[in-house]
BAFI-3210 file (N, C-alpha, C; in Angstrom, 3 decimals, decimal comma, padded with zeros to 6 digits):
// residues 240
n [1|2|3|4|5|6|7|8|9|10|11|12|13|14|15|16|17|18|19|20|21|22|23|24|25|26|27|28|29|30|31|32|33|34|35|36|37|38|39|40|41|42|43|44|45|46|47|48|49|50|51|52|53|54|55|56|57|58|59|60|61|62|63|64|65|66|67|68|69|70|71|72|73|74|75|76|77|78|79|80|81|82|83|84|85|86|87|88|89|90|91|92|93|94|95|96|97|98|99|100|101|102|103|104|105|106|107|108|109|110|111|112|113|114|115|116|117|118|119|120|121|122|123|124|125|126|127|128|129|130|131|132|133|134|135|136|137|138|139|140|141|142|143|144|145|146|147|148|149|150|151|152|153|154|155|156|157|158|159|160|161|162|163|164|165|166|167|168|169|170|171|172|173|174|175|176|177|178|179|180|181|182|183|184|185|186|187|188|189|190|191|192|193|194|195|196|197|198|199|200|201|202|203|204|205|206|207|208|209|210|211|212|213|214|215|216|217|218|219|220|221|222|223|224|225|226|227|228|229|230|231|232|233|234|235|236|237|238|239|240]
n.u [000,848|000,558|002,068|000,361|-002,154|-002,323|-002,474|-004,837|-006,735|-009,794|-010,930|-012,715|-015,740|-015,939|-017,139|-020,201|-022,163|-025,085|-026,245|-028,588|-028,703|-029,512|-029,252|-028,471|-030,636|-029,682|-030,713|-033,453|-033,403|-032,534|-034,579|-036,785|-035,950|-035,064|-033,632|-033,573|-033,799|-032,891|-033,139|-030,327|-028,816|-026,053|-023,259|-021,162|-018,105|-016,039|-013,007|-012,209|-011,363|-010,201|-009,674|-010,254|-012,622|-014,577|-016,619|-019,452|-021,844|-024,840|-025,807|-023,531|-021,851|-023,110|-022,768|-019,955|-019,570|-020,781|-019,052|-016,652|-017,312|-017,621|-014,996|-013,724|-012,715|-014,069|-016,073|-019,179|-021,079|-020,570|-021,423|-024,146|-024,820|-024,341|-026,210|-028,560|-028,334|-028,563|-031,171|-032,594|-031,946|-033,192|-035,824|-036,132|-035,216|-033,024|-029,725|-028,617|-026,020|-023,009|-022,579|-022,068|-023,223|-021,054|-022,078|-023,776|-022,662|-021,928|-019,414|-017,614|-016,889|-019,065|-017,542|-015,413|-016,867|-017,841|-015,440|-014,596|-016,753|-016,560|-014,341|-015,252|-015,276|-017,456|-018,574|-018,295|-016,968|-015,424|-013,656|-012,310|-010,553|-009,005|-006,784|-003,287|-003,238|-005,719|-005,335|-003,384|-004,842|-006,716|-005,088|-003,674|-004,245|-005,431|-004,784|-005,711|-008,458|-008,956|-008,333|-010,318|-012,570|-011,985|-011,901|-014,493|-016,058|-015,130|-016,068|-018,816|-019,167|-018,623|-020,665|-022,792|-022,670|-023,218|-025,773|-027,176|-026,962|-028,373|-030,899|-031,504|-031,638|-033,793|-035,843|-035,845|-036,655|-039,227|-040,349|-040,189|-041,881|-044,302|-044,601|-044,897|-047,307|-048,997|-048,852|-050,001|-052,619|-053,354|-053,298|-055,364|-057,481|-057,508|-058,174|-060,807|-062,035|-062,118|-064,444|-066,492|-066,204|-068,654|-069,545|-068,501|-070,636|-070,540|-071,305|-072,919|-071,408|-070,784|-069,225|-065,746|-064,480|-062,181|-059,835|-059,252|-061,515|-063,380|-062,443|-062,789|-065,598|-066,181|-067,174|-065,450|-064,079|-065,500|-064,029|-064,465|-064,389|-062,949|-065,004|-064,953|-064,792|-066,073|-065,689|-065,591|-062,697|-061,684|-061,396|-063,139|-065,532|-065,707|-066,088|-068,565]
n.v [-001,190|002,202|005,341|007,479|006,233|005,418|007,880|008,990|007,162|006,383|005,946|003,150|002,370|000,499|-002,871|-003,642|-005,753|-007,151|-008,662|-010,354|-011,208|-013,319|-012,195|-012,250|-010,583|-009,183|-007,700|-008,186|-010,939|-011,218|-009,945|-011,529|-013,962|-015,926|-017,048|-014,520|-013,433|-011,105|-009,588|-008,459|-006,215|-006,476|-004,956|-005,990|-005,310|-005,112|-004,239|-003,011|-005,639|-007,154|-009,835|-009,517|-008,959|-006,868|-006,627|-004,855|-003,690|-002,402|000,054|001,239|001,258|003,094|005,437|005,660|005,971|008,462|010,111|009,715|010,857|013,549|014,091|013,915|011,508|009,669|009,917|011,699|010,659|007,939|007,200|007,735|005,791|003,423|003,692|003,580|000,968|-000,477|000,179|-000,983|-003,661|-004,139|-003,947|-006,220|-006,233|-006,514|-005,420|-002,360|-001,885|-000,007|000,790|-001,142|-004,404|-007,209|-009,758|-011,409|-009,895|-009,909|-009,967|-011,492|-014,894|-017,293|-018,574|-016,790|-014,599|-015,662|-015,991|-013,322|-012,260|-013,756|-012,644|-010,238|-008,338|-006,696|-005,136|-003,778|-001,401|-001,646|-003,660|-002,352|-000,591|-002,114|-002,994|-003,796|-005,912|-007,092|-007,932|-009,886|-011,752|-012,585|-013,768|-015,511|-013,867|-011,627|-008,942|-008,707|-009,007|-006,709|-004,739|-005,235|-004,405|-001,661|-000,758|-001,362|000,313|002,798|002,766|002,677|005,144|006,895|006,139|006,798|009,604|010,241|009,200|010,883|013,310|012,701|012,221|014,775|016,180|014,898|015,613|018,367|018,461|017,454|019,510|021,612|020,630|020,613|023,351|024,252|022,999|024,296|026,926|026,575|025,930|028,357|030,052|028,953|029,488|032,289|032,679|031,773|033,822|035,979|037,912|036,666|037,789|039,239|037,644|038,933|040,054|039,590|041,885|041,526|042,258|043,763|041,718|041,910|043,370|042,902|044,945|043,825|042,297|044,317|045,521|043,453|043,370|045,784|047,223|047,032|049,881|051,365|052,036|054,447|055,013|057,889|060,314|061,192|064,068|065,645|064,669|061,269|059,337|058,965|056,358|054,923|056,014|054,905|052,262|052,268]
n.w [000,000|-000,863|000,273|-000,185|-000,217|002,422|003,723|002,700|003,382|004,769|008,074|009,363|011,112|014,198|014,387|015,762|017,668|019,278|022,284|024,383|027,686|030,438|033,762|037,250|039,425|042,103|044,246|044,023|044,370|047,038|048,321|047,746|048,472|046,744|043,606|041,267|038,038|035,469|032,226|030,445|028,249|026,075|024,475|021,959|020,901|018,123|016,740|013,399|011,148|013,105|015,507|018,110|020,704|022,612|025,434|026,636|028,984|027,697|028,665|029,886|027,708|025,982|027,448|027,463|024,724|024,127|025,577|024,177|021,735|022,451|023,206|020,829|019,904|018,369|015,372|015,259|013,545|013,562|016,104|015,813|013,908|015,358|017,419|015,920|014,999|017,394|018,119|015,994|016,433|018,939|018,123|016,757|014,190|011,333|011,732|010,388|007,947|007,453|004,524|001,460|001,627|002,084|001,971|-000,491|-002,475|-005,745|-006,945|-005,570|-004,671|-002,978|-000,969|-000,543|000,388|002,793|004,201|004,584|006,038|008,352|009,524|010,270|008,263|006,764|004,762|001,402|001,405|003,717|002,885|000,811|002,045|003,684|006,324|007,049|008,873|008,398|005,724|006,096|007,534|005,664|003,734|000,931|-002,141|-001,067|-001,648|-004,241|-003,845|-002,328|-004,254|-006,152|-004,736|-004,391|-007,079|-007,881|-006,246|-007,175|-009,824|-009,344|-008,155|-010,284|-012,076|-010,506|-010,424|-013,106|-013,281|-011,536|-012,938|-015,298|-014,230|-013,282|-015,704|-016,939|-015,183|-015,586|-018,261|-017,970|-016,473|-018,323|-020,333|-018,945|-018,563|-021,219|-021,928|-020,144|-021,097|-023,621|-022,870|-021,698|-023,933|-025,493|-023,777|-023,845|-026,524|-026,548|-025,212|-026,941|-028,848|-031,503|-034,853|-037,097|-040,192|-043,317|-045,887|-049,258|-051,788|-054,890|-058,058|-061,239|-063,623|-064,197|-067,150|-069,618|-071,454|-073,904|-074,447|-074,822|-077,167|-078,985|-079,402|-080,627|-083,704|-086,899|-088,517|-091,562|-094,598|-096,951|-100,483|-101,992|-103,601|-107,082|-109,106|-112,215|-115,721|-116,746|-117,701|-121,181|-121,954|-120,306|-121,195|-123,685|-123,222|-122,051]
ca.u [000,000|001,379|001,925|-000,853|-003,326|-002,383|-002,884|-006,211|-007,650|-010,751|-011,128|-014,027|-016,198|-015,885|-018,349|-020,863|-023,365|-025,730|-026,794|-029,393|-028,359|-030,127|-028,319|-029,179|-030,991|-029,363|-031,639|-034,720|-033,188|-032,496|-035,897|-037,750|-035,379|-034,849|-032,889|-034,388|-032,963|-033,414|-032,432|-029,370|-028,291|-024,610|-022,674|-019,926|-017,417|-014,868|-012,363|-012,174|-010,392|-009,555|-010,351|-010,555|-013,995|-014,721|-018,027|-019,904|-023,278|-025,241|-025,910|-022,187|-021,325|-023,672|-022,107|-018,595|-019,638|-021,035|-017,819|-015,674|-017,718|-017,281|-013,540|-013,208|-012,065|-014,819|-017,013|-020,560|-021,880|-020,430|-022,321|-025,521|-024,994|-024,438|-027,507|-029,583|-028,204|-029,121|-032,622|-033,103|-031,815|-034,233|-037,110|-036,135|-034,860|-031,626|-028,983|-028,109|-024,580|-022,524|-021,986|-022,630|-022,891|-020,270|-022,978|-024,572|-021,924|-021,665|-018,027|-016,870|-017,518|-019,638|-016,485|-014,712|-017,775|-017,867|-014,166|-014,587|-017,747|-016,054|-013,361|-015,944|-015,180|-018,847|-019,016|-017,320|-016,152|-014,423|-012,655|-011,532|-009,512|-008,575|-005,427|-002,330|-003,664|-006,790|-004,763|-002,720|-005,860|-007,321|-004,103|-003,377|-005,282|-006,062|-004,603|-006,616|-009,813|-009,022|-008,363|-011,656|-013,493|-011,672|-012,316|-015,959|-016,578|-014,829|-016,994|-020,142|-019,173|-018,749|-022,008|-023,747|-022,682|-023,931|-027,193|-027,737|-027,077|-029,480|-032,154|-031,762|-032,048|-035,146|-036,758|-035,921|-037,496|-040,620|-040,793|-040,395|-043,096|-045,452|-044,729|-045,441|-048,722|-049,711|-048,953|-050,996|-053,946|-053,640|-053,596|-056,706|-058,438|-057,594|-058,918|-062,236|-062,547|-062,219|-065,747|-066,457|-066,561|-069,661|-068,993|-068,755|-071,426|-070,038|-072,352|-072,621|-071,013|-070,605|-067,933|-064,721|-064,288|-060,848|-059,750|-059,272|-062,898|-064,033|-061,994|-063,367|-067,005|-066,329|-067,112|-064,340|-064,522|-065,619|-063,295|-065,141|-063,548|-063,298|-065,762|-064,254|-065,618|-065,761|-066,007|-064,720|-061,736|-062,186|-061,439|-064,343|-066,673|-065,809|-066,683|-069,990]
ca.v [000,000|003,394|006,351|008,251|005,477|005,456|009,206|009,286|006,094|006,771|004,923|002,523|002,156|-000,854|-003,673|-003,814|-006,587|-007,078|-009,890|-010,196|-012,320|-013,261|-011,993|-012,226|-009,324|-009,543|-007,050|-008,923|-012,275|-011,082|-009,530|-012,622|-015,193|-016,903|-016,485|-013,747|-012,981|-010,065|-009,524|-007,359|-006,093|-006,279|-004,554|-006,713|-004,395|-005,677|-003,294|-003,503|-006,657|-007,736|-010,949|-009,131|-008,525|-006,301|-006,623|-003,818|-003,513|-001,352|001,346|001,791|001,479|004,343|006,531|005,763|006,451|009,903|010,763|009,666|011,840|014,877|014,250|013,855|010,229|009,028|010,846|011,614|009,815|006,554|007,024|007,681|004,479|002,387|003,841|003,059|-000,489|-000,996|000,328|-002,008|-004,962|-004,254|-004,124|-007,489|-006,018|-006,718|-004,195|-001,788|-001,791|001,251|000,503|-002,225|-005,655|-008,245|-010,882|-011,198|-009,098|-010,878|-009,957|-012,512|-016,211|-017,502|-018,907|-015,547|-013,806|-016,262|-015,688|-011,912|-012,053|-014,381|-011,757|-008,967|-007,416|-006,927|-004,299|-003,537|-000,266|-002,185|-004,396|-001,437|000,094|-003,076|-002,713|-004,891|-007,060|-007,752|-008,615|-011,108|-012,730|-013,152|-014,664|-015,416|-013,207|-010,543|-007,672|-008,730|-008,735|-005,292|-003,947|-005,398|-003,547|-000,267|-000,464|-001,410|001,536|003,915|002,724|003,031|006,590|007,550|005,878|007,548|011,006|010,307|008,963|012,108|014,302|012,307|012,434|016,215|016,580|014,396|016,443|019,664|018,266|017,336|020,850|022,384|020,124|021,104|024,784|024,395|022,629|025,361|028,068|026,226|026,054|029,786|030,601|028,511|030,223|033,653|032,619|031,623|035,086|036,967|037,791|036,297|038,856|038,799|037,382|039,980|039,601|040,195|042,377|041,177|043,346|043,383|041,078|042,732|043,139|043,339|045,824|043,004|041,942|045,512|045,715|042,423|043,664|047,037|046,951|047,639|051,061|051,187|053,073|054,781|055,572|059,312|060,590|061,992|065,056|065,858|063,624|060,090|059,251|058,484|054,888|054,493|056,352|053,964|051,011|052,472]
ca.w [000,000|-000,995|001,316|-000,484|000,218|003,881|004,165|002,303|003,784|005,811|009,084|009,386|012,491|014,729|014,215|017,053|017,691|020,587|022,861|025,605|028,558|031,775|034,867|038,531|040,081|043,494|045,178|043,972|044,938|048,498|048,789|047,609|049,011|045,666|042,474|040,337|036,923|034,588|030,953|030,320|026,895|025,971|023,190|021,676|019,985|017,466|015,830|012,016|010,726|014,280|016,154|019,486|020,966|023,955|025,807|027,563|029,150|026,757|029,359|030,031|026,351|025,476|028,166|026,923|023,351|024,159|026,043|023,087|020,729|022,973|023,238|019,465|019,613|017,286|014,739|015,741|012,647|014,011|017,247|015,293|013,277|016,394|018,095|015,006|014,998|018,646|018,045|015,081|017,089|019,957|017,451|016,034|012,797|011,006|011,963|009,131|007,790|006,900|003,224|000,646|002,312|001,407|001,722|-001,692|-003,462|-006,803|-007,414|-004,835|-004,545|-001,642|000,000|-000,212|001,219|004,133|004,858|004,990|007,093|009,581|010,145|010,502|007,121|006,397|003,647|000,335|001,853|004,647|002,117|-000,031|002,831|004,690|006,788|006,868|009,680|007,677|004,562|006,580|007,935|004,454|003,149|-000,493|-002,941|-000,315|-002,354|-005,395|-003,351|-001,978|-005,489|-006,734|-003,988|-004,703|-008,452|-007,955|-005,635|-008,062|-010,961|-008,864|-007,922|-011,594|-012,593|-009,687|-010,852|-014,385|-013,013|-010,957|-014,002|-016,177|-013,509|-013,266|-017,050|-017,167|-014,413|-016,266|-019,441|-017,527|-016,086|-019,550|-020,990|-018,189|-018,842|-022,577|-021,896|-019,449|-022,018|-024,633|-022,263|-021,545|-025,263|-025,874|-022,956|-024,380|-027,788|-026,278|-024,687|-028,023|-029,508|-032,910|-035,784|-038,089|-041,513|-044,306|-047,035|-050,479|-052,687|-056,272|-058,923|-062,631|-063,848|-064,810|-068,584|-069,996|-072,629|-075,128|-074,746|-075,367|-078,548|-079,842|-079,699|-081,376|-085,159|-087,618|-089,317|-093,022|-095,324|-098,215|-101,539|-102,259|-104,844|-108,056|-109,812|-113,648|-116,671|-116,656|-118,793|-122,461|-121,972|-119,654|-122,057|-124,815|-122,731|-121,838]
c.u [000,883|001,129|000,659|-002,107|-003,449|-002,892|-004,364|-007,207|-008,525|-010,929|-012,560|-014,452|-016,045|-017,213|-018,928|-022,085|-023,871|-026,253|-027,590|-029,182|-029,101|-029,057|-029,107|-029,425|-030,844|-030,334|-032,963|-034,568|-033,185|-033,887|-036,879|-037,205|-035,204|-034,091|-033,862|-033,459|-033,663|-032,564|-031,557|-028,813|-026,802|-024,253|-021,333|-019,203|-016,149|-014,258|-012,299|-011,030|-009,695|-010,354|-010,771|-011,991|-014,091|-016,211|-018,310|-021,403|-023,691|-025,313|-024,540|-021,574|-021,843|-023,021|-020,696|-018,593|-019,867|-019,778|-016,780|-016,023|-017,342|-015,779|-012,914|-012,521|-012,760|-015,760|-018,434|-021,403|-021,732|-021,377|-023,773|-025,792|-025,155|-025,756|-028,632|-029,537|-028,820|-030,644|-033,234|-033,043|-032,907|-035,608|-037,175|-035,789|-033,378|-030,883|-028,431|-026,595|-024,214|-021,807|-022,717|-022,247|-022,022|-021,162|-023,865|-023,878|-021,413|-020,257|-017,214|-017,641|-018,136|-018,582|-015,715|-015,577|-017,777|-016,584|-014,147|-015,567|-017,256|-015,037|-013,918|-015,610|-016,512|-019,327|-017,897|-016,403|-015,083|-013,293|-011,756|-010,402|-008,979|-007,111|-004,545|-002,715|-004,772|-006,291|-004,092|-003,747|-006,545|-006,365|-003,922|-004,564|-005,924|-005,960|-005,530|-008,054|-009,971|-009,120|-009,715|-012,653|-013,261|-012,162|-013,833|-016,576|-016,317|-015,780|-018,403|-020,250|-019,350|-020,144|-023,046|-023,835|-023,435|-025,422|-027,866|-027,942|-028,244|-030,824|-032,514|-032,243|-033,472|-036,178|-036,930|-036,797|-038,964|-041,178|-041,080|-041,662|-044,347|-045,689|-045,341|-046,930|-049,550|-049,891|-049,979|-052,412|-054,325|-053,993|-054,998|-057,771|-058,598|-058,350|-060,419|-062,860|-062,694|-063,565|-065,591|-066,897|-067,594|-069,026|-069,404|-069,496|-070,923|-071,213|-071,948|-072,274|-070,806|-069,254|-066,963|-064,542|-062,941|-060,906|-059,810|-060,684|-063,668|-063,654|-062,581|-064,806|-067,168|-066,198|-065,953|-064,839|-064,519|-064,927|-063,961|-064,150|-063,916|-063,999|-064,956|-065,243|-065,147|-066,090|-065,069|-063,720|-062,350|-062,276|-062,691|-065,560|-066,798|-066,426|-068,158|-070,690]
c.v [001,241|004,360|007,173|007,547|005,493|006,799|009,434|008,262|006,551|005,620|004,411|002,297|000,702|-001,562|-003,964|-004,711|-006,654|-008,454|-009,537|-011,439|-012,191|-013,121|-011,858|-010,799|-009,566|-008,919|-007,786|-010,316|-012,222|-010,773|-010,692|-013,942|-016,278|-016,218|-015,789|-013,190|-011,867|-010,039|-008,277|-007,377|-005,781|-005,829|-005,255|-005,971|-005,064|-004,631|-003,864|-004,491|-007,348|-008,916|-010,599|-008,635|-008,067|-006,178|-005,522|-004,013|-002,291|000,010|002,007|002,108|002,792|005,553|006,753|006,362|007,960|010,655|010,791|010,651|013,237|015,132|014,158|012,556|009,478|010,059|010,642|010,700|008,340|006,277|006,915|006,324|003,381|002,473|003,287|001,533|-001,094|-000,916|-000,734|-003,383|-005,157|-004,487|-005,407|-007,364|-006,282|-005,394|-003,654|-001,714|-000,456|000,967|-000,613|-003,563|-006,579|-009,431|-010,575|-010,366|-010,041|-010,922|-011,078|-013,826|-016,349|-017,823|-017,656|-014,646|-014,341|-015,959|-014,262|-011,656|-012,628|-013,492|-010,347|-007,895|-007,549|-006,125|-004,167|-002,384|-000,714|-002,863|-003,451|-000,765|-000,826|-002,828|-003,956|-006,126|-007,833|-008,504|-009,917|-012,173|-013,351|-014,139|-014,435|-014,797|-012,026|-009,215|-007,596|-008,427|-007,266|-004,417|-004,065|-004,466|-002,077|000,102|-000,453|-000,145|002,752|003,945|003,109|004,531|007,335|007,363|006,662|009,003|011,174|010,116|010,200|013,165|013,975|012,535|013,918|016,697|016,116|015,230|017,810|019,565|018,156|018,708|021,713|021,939|020,620|022,587|025,019|024,070|023,699|026,579|027,796|026,394|027,525|030,434|030,210|029,239|031,653|033,681|032,551|032,914|036,157|036,797|037,480|037,475|038,350|038,620|038,478|039,387|040,323|040,560|042,062|042,405|042,816|042,734|042,034|042,342|043,701|044,227|045,028|042,625|043,133|045,735|044,681|042,749|044,920|046,754|047,674|048,824|050,759|052,353|053,299|055,375|057,035|059,480|061,518|062,919|065,165|064,658|062,461|060,078|058,668|056,993|054,346|054,820|055,378|052,673|051,152|052,514]
c.w [000,000|000,148|001,094|-000,035|001,731|004,386|003,898|002,807|004,938|006,795|009,037|010,829|012,909|014,485|015,597|016,858|019,133|020,994|024,112|026,462|029,891|032,860|036,162|038,993|041,581|044,484|045,206|044,578|046,461|049,022|048,767|048,123|047,977|044,540|041,535|039,259|036,154|033,312|030,902|028,893|026,940|024,551|023,044|020,552|019,463|016,550|014,412|011,787|011,905|014,794|017,571|019,598|022,418|024,252|026,827|027,789|028,339|027,431|029,481|028,669|025,761|026,152|027,621|025,518|023,307|024,610|024,920|021,968|021,188|022,938|021,849|019,115|018,483|016,663|015,266|014,862|013,014|015,170|016,778|014,645|014,321|017,149|017,224|014,951|016,254|018,642|017,133|015,733|018,136|019,329|016,634|014,575|012,590|011,126|010,644|009,134|007,168|005,582|002,499|001,268|001,448|001,055|000,518|-002,756|-004,542|-007,314|-006,766|-004,824|-003,157|-000,591|000,415|000,670|002,652|004,898|005,386|006,126|008,416|010,279|010,313|009,454|006,384|005,189|002,614|000,719|002,838|003,882|001,326|000,735|003,927|005,059|006,641|007,678|008,982|006,454|004,981|006,949|006,724|003,807|001,668|-001,247|-002,251|-001,059|-003,559|-004,971|-002,983|-003,227|-006,191|-006,050|-004,330|-006,097|-008,585|-007,380|-006,521|-009,245|-010,546|-008,620|-009,226|-012,159|-011,805|-010,104|-012,161|-014,173|-012,444|-012,035|-014,928|-015,499|-013,473|-014,630|-017,351|-016,412|-015,061|-017,508|-019,059|-017,135|-017,315|-020,278|-020,273|-018,445|-020,210|-022,598|-021,202|-020,340|-023,118|-024,085|-022,087|-022,873|-025,703|-025,061|-023,443|-025,698|-027,544|-025,752|-025,764|-028,716|-030,991|-033,770|-036,771|-039,459|-042,483|-045,498|-048,270|-051,394|-054,115|-057,111|-060,332|-062,794|-064,511|-066,268|-068,954|-071,221|-073,907|-075,496|-075,315|-076,820|-079,473|-080,219|-080,543|-082,873|-085,810|-088,443|-090,821|-093,694|-096,681|-099,205|-101,755|-103,614|-105,737|-108,789|-111,278|-114,503|-116,460|-117,791|-120,062|-122,538|-121,385|-120,492|-123,188|-124,361|-122,533|-123,164]
res [m|s|v|g|e|l|i|s|r|e|e|r|p|a|y|v|r|f|e|r|r|p|m|e|d|k|a|a|s|i|r|e|g|r|y|v|a|k|d|v|d|f|a|l|v|t|p|p|y|s|k|d|c|v|e|y|k|v|e|q|w|l|i|n|m|e|r|n|v|r|d|g|r|i|p|e|k|w|a|d|q|w|k|a|s|y|k|s|w|k|n|g|q|e|m|p|l|s|g|t|p|i|k|g|w|g|v|l|s|p|a|q|q|a|t|l|i|a|m|n|c|l|t|v|e|d|l|a|i|i|n|d|e|g|l|r|r|i|g|m|g|a|v|e|l|r|d|k|a|k|n|w|l|a|s|m|k|d|h|g|a|v|t|v|q|l|a|a|m|e|q|e|n|r|n|l|s|a|t|v|e|s|l|k|a|q|v|e|a|l|k|s|m|i|p|r|q|p|e|m|v|q|v|g|r|e|p|d|i|s|a|a|e|l|l|e|d|e|p|e|p|v|i|e|e|p|k|r|r|g|r|p|p|k|s|q|e|a|v|i]
***
């Protein structure tokens, strides 16, 4: 692992699970003269990639957690996640994980998933930043598994950004379409408010006659021969 990866690697919260155990209520036992038990909730805390498990009564664990948040030892969001997990457990629900569960992650085989879950590497995010102790516990192929997780998360981040952009564009298109439809409805409403104009009645008139038609009907002028005065020529008299 490079120095840059060590510097930029984000710490992961410890894995916390809960158990309910019967314990003697000494005050009640003394008072009633018999053994009286009561249920006590325990928080079992395992650091990431570690085999160690520390047990606390939930009441004390919650107090310690609030103190660690105030002192800056742990982020407040971790405390919120653990509280939500405890609430889900008390309600009989499956505790939520902080990330994508390893169980069911199709990139790994069922055997690889079981190995990681057994060592409390429960999410893809945990695997992507697994420490040296965790790599040693996985054994052969650990670096390859870590790289698969890192590459998968990087691709999901890129796809997520594109998905957000496409969703925003689709919403903008829907808004524009709604605006256009609203404007169309307003235009139609304005049209219905305009009074209808009465239709103009065309008065009949004489058909237009062209100049050519006028010239065709006019009679051609008759040219008369000029009358001659005096006696006709001798030639004409002889014929007569």
